[in-house]
N, C-alpha and C positions, 0 to 999 in steps of 0.2 A: 914488241910490248902488247900484251896483251890488254882486251876489250876490260874495261869495269860491268865486274858483274851484277846484272840489278837487283839478283837475288841477294849478292853477297852485301850491299847498300841495303837491302829492306834486313837482314840479320844484324846490320850493324847497328840501325834505327831500335831495333828490339833490345842489342844486347842495351844500347848507353839510355833506351828508355826505363827497362829495370834498374840499371847503376840508378840514373836517377832519380827515379820514384826512391830506389831504397836509403840514398843519399838523402834527400829531404826529408823523408818521413823520418831519418832519427836524426838530421840539424836543422828542421826546420826552425826551430825558436832562436840559435845562434846565428841564422843568414840574416844579411843586411836588407832593406828595402831593395830591390832592382829597379833602374832606370831604362827608359828605352834606348839610349845609347848603346847601352852590350849588345843589344841585335842588332845595332844598325849596320852594323858593318858586315855581318850575315847578307843582307838588305843591297851593301856596298858590291859587294862582292859578286854577286851573282852577275849586278846591274855589269859590274866589268866583264864577267866572263861571256852573257848575253851577246853583249857587246866585239867582245874578242869573237867569236864564234860568227856572227854577221860579217864581220870585217875577212874574217879567213875567206868563207866562205864566196861571198863578192867577188877578192881575191881570186882565186882557183874557178871562179867561173870566167873570169876576164883573162885568165892564162897569163896571170901576174905575180907569180910566183916563179923565183929565178936568183940566180947569183947575180945581178943586174943592182946598181944601184934603185933604179925608180919600182923595183920588184920585192917582194916581201920574200926575207930570204928562208929558205927551206927548214933549217935550224931553228931559227925563231919559231917558224909552225909548230917544230918536235916542242919548244919549248912551253908552247901554249896549249900543247899536248900532256904533258906531263902538269903545269898547271888545273887544267881541268880536270885530271884526274886528281888530283891532290884535292881541288876544292868538292869534288863528288863524295868523295870521303871524310871530308871537315865537316860538310853539311848534312850530310846523314849522323855523326855521330852529334852535332851540338844539337842538332832539329830532334834527336833523340833524346837527347838529354834534356832540354825544355819540354818534349811531351812526357814524361815521366814527371818532372816539376807540376806540370798540370794535371796528371791523374791525381795526382797526392793535393792539391791545392783546388780543385774546382767543387770537390764536395765540401769543402768547409768553407767557400769563400762568403756563406752566410751565417757562419759563426766565428770567423777570424776577420779581423780588419785588414790584419797584415797580407792574407791570403786575398782578398779584395783588392787591396792597391798592385801586388807582384801580377794580377790576373795580363793585365792590358802586354806588359813585358813579356811573360811568357807565351801569349800566343803569340807575340810580334817575331819571336826565336824561334818557336818552332814552325810559323811557317817559311820565317827566312831561312831556317835550315833546309827545311824541304825545297825552296825557291833554289839555293844555294847548290844543294845537290844535283839537281834536274838541270841547272845552267852549267854546273862541270858536267857532266853525261854530252850534255850539248858540245859545250866546245870541244869534248876530247874526239866526238863523232865528225866532228865540222872538221879537225884537222887531221883524220884517217885518208890515208892512201893507198890504191891498191898497188900491188907490182905490177911491174908490165909484163905482158904476155910472151910466153918462152918463145924467143927469139927477135922481138919488140925490141928494137934499140942496136939492135947489134948489127955491124955493117962488116 
């Protein structure tokens, strides 16, 4: 599995922001008011990713990754790596969508009451998406293992 491209994540944020801006511009009058509960999931997933990254790094430094019952299973570490990659992309896309909505809403905050009411949720969503993307990349990088050097481990 290859590393998540940071440039690719920025491209996903830009694409999602453009799409979010277009959709909100077109359908703003039909949209329901946003609550702070929706972006909360991004923050929770980001916290989970940071915790898993901390746990994996700690176990790797202690040498407690292996197949013993008291150790962290390498397949679980691989699953965490995939989870981190998925969270990085999800955070980039969700955060970009919220950023696009913010670009439309911010200039209209003083004119439209609904825009001012949605502002805290949009800020929380945009920041939550960025935090989730960063946490996903950190988790993915924490789970990487370099292959053994040629001849190492061979007896």
